Phi, psi and omega in degrees: 000129183295148178282135177265122180250127179254140179219156179288158188300323184295328181287341182269348186299310184297311178300318179298317179300321180295321179297312183287331176297331179295346180276359183240158174073195184286135180293150178277098184242041178287171179283120181297128183289332185268359179060024177261130176270120176256114187234138173287144182229020177063294187232162175293137179291145177296318184193178175244028176257113186295346184264357180232355180272166186221352192255174179288319178301322178294320181299320180296327177282319184297320183288348172274323186270338184225168177212136177273187180298322187229146173247181176235143171286117184300335181281315185259343185060027176264147180297139175226155182300146176223250176296330173264133180274341179197167178203159175232146181237134179292162182300328180271001177073015184255352182227131179236136175240117183255135172257114181280157179285123178299334182273358182289135184225150169286166183292351174261003178099347178293148178290146173271120186241168176299325178298331177296322179289321177299312180299316184293319179289329172296320181298309185291334178273353179297126182304326183293333180286332178052050180289132180294338182255012181299334183295339177296336180265006179291348176288344175292146175304122181065012180296315181292319181299319178291318181296326180278353181085006179282339180231131183252347181266104182293342177299342179269357177278148189285054172210130178209150177269111178286327171202187185302331187234020177232120182246124178257127180236126178243130184262154177281335186205158175300129182227089187298341182257018185301314181296318180297330180296341186291350175277353179276140186296344177299332183266356185289148178279154172237159186274114188302313183299323180290316178303312187280345174292328185251359179167195181279166178299327184251025183260131178270157167067029177273177187281004185291341183269002180278155176302136184096336179250332190293134176230126179225176180240016183271183182290342178235162176230161184282126175258314184207141174226103175254102185308138180067009177234298185198149172242110184259124181237144177232158182304140176273109185294343180265357180298138185300332179253030186303329182293341181264355179278117189261335179288145176275341176192160177228118178249123179252127184248127178281092183246094181282337178273111185295328180290322176296319179297316180296317178299323178294324176293315183294329179279350181094359179290326176248146173251355180207131178252164176276328186207184178224133177304138184306316185287353181258351185300310181297326179296313179294321178300324182277315191258326186219059184297340183290342180255351182265129177242123173232124185216157176300156186211139178270064185220138179243134175262125183214170176244137175266148171245136175279103187277002183269355180216155182298150001269358188276007167283355177255118183299331179295322178291316179301315181292324179298317180293325176290320180294332185279358181272124174269090186292324180295320177298319182298310184287331183280317189255344184248309190278304172060029181237029179086007179293158177239140175301137183251124178246007172207172188277309186285127180306143183299145178058042173279105183055033178092000182255132171225127183295136178275327180287154181216145166275169182242169163242103187213100186297315183296318179294324179298314180296321180295318180295319180295320177294319178299328180280356177098015183234048182305131181056025177081000183288134179090353178295137176290173178300131183234152177214151171262118177271129176213157178272165187293103176196135185297319181296318180294325177295316181296319178295317179298320179296323180294315179290326176302316178294316181299317182290327177291315184287324186265327185247347185074017182272129176264112184240125180272159176261135179234110183261128178227151171304148189307314181296317180293320178302314178297318179296320180296319178294315181297325180274003183056040178260063181194168172258304178230138181225133176287144183211160170223157171225118174260128183305131173284328176219164181272072178209138184296333182297334182294332177281326187272328184293345176301333188256019169296151182303124174080359180290148187298334181266004179293300171054031176233341186083359182281142176215137179217111177303324180291319176299314179301318181296318182293319178294317179297322177295321178295322178304320189260010180259119182279330180286121186298318181298316179291321179299315179296327179294320175299319180291325175301315180294320181295316182292323177298321178293318178300315180291326181289321181273344166054049169288345175225161170226122179290149182240304176203159174267130190272166169236158172279132177222118178205167178252139184223132173300127183300339179282347182280119183248157173094000180267117182244107177300140179214169187300330182268357183065026185281126181245126171260095185301330182292345180271350188275147179203164174255132179224000000 
């Protein structure tokens, strides 16, 4: 628990003045003398357990602390060896044989073995753990049956250790993006002895993720975790590629306030930010383009509707709220960072797929649907709120939609701001009316955006269920022909948009500030960062 230091007001004046002074003039982008990368990470991580976390901030921490079988080259997005030094794939694409690195070690010095992956995949698929991302492993033979509790013998699931360093994986269906999926923390191994020292295989929230207890197999290891302040990581001397890690430490700061984060960058406290305040983008583009990074991103910003309670249990109301959004106005006058208005969920040209169905922006049609549902001019609507986590950009977007819905529908919608962890819990418990959401592709395939809304999946968080949607996604899973697979996905996405448990708002871009001395960072569509490649020069 952090120490609380109290000081008289006069002693705080100078430091405060220095912090705010950092928001003016030229940013301090000198070469850090200590070779430590201080990076903004937007929000506090839920946990440091790769099998129970769900967010982007968590992913940035997980890829430092853990490593899967395969990594990706950030420039080409092609699979490259990681914990596995090589692999073979059967002709039908259903069997993979991985050869693990004999020199690979956990941060406590124990060898990383094929059995560690078997144990770890059993853990995330265990029904008792209730992992929101367990569905990513349903492509394994009998993976879904074990996860659903229909099968209790994990020995029948398609993963086995042929020896200490040979892992055999059998798939239930052709999965062309299987290797790329290995960068997602759902597939990362955990250290069995550490897990079982602090609890059961399927137990959440035990002490194993605390500093002093945490064991990982990534390029960095946990030194200190002070919640809401800093996550301090240092190189893992047992990592197989330890000789290539150039940073002396990596500090991740949970800065949900974008203006505070920007001031920290300008003062030199941070060398990398998570985002850029909306009102500062044009200023950086004009005055300091060398520190501003804007790049394409495979991410959609959308709003969820809780379909389990009025008024959003009525599809006409859900569609009315979606129709009333002027997406072009939002991206043109509010965001100004290269975003595109979104009229479907999956970003265009995702692995060659672009949705044919579209939602509309049509005020008159929105008003007619709302009246048809019994809420003409917004009269009779129950109390509504937009749930969002603490972030200035999300607040501004919520305020814009709040105004649009008031002016076009007569709907009075309040704003509800929650800490990131509480916000996630509220969505999972369906304790909201409308919730702001984003989805960043885990892999570059359209099914990854749509499978979130399968009945009962942990990332659904709307209460919506459709047997026909489930059937179409399942058909796409088992279709090897890409054209036919995409047709199933087209039908599924059209159904999702028609029943409207969500409404897409815009396609995002990556926007962050970077110290020019920081080398090795390659923006890519998945926002994937290989911290071990970064250095100061």
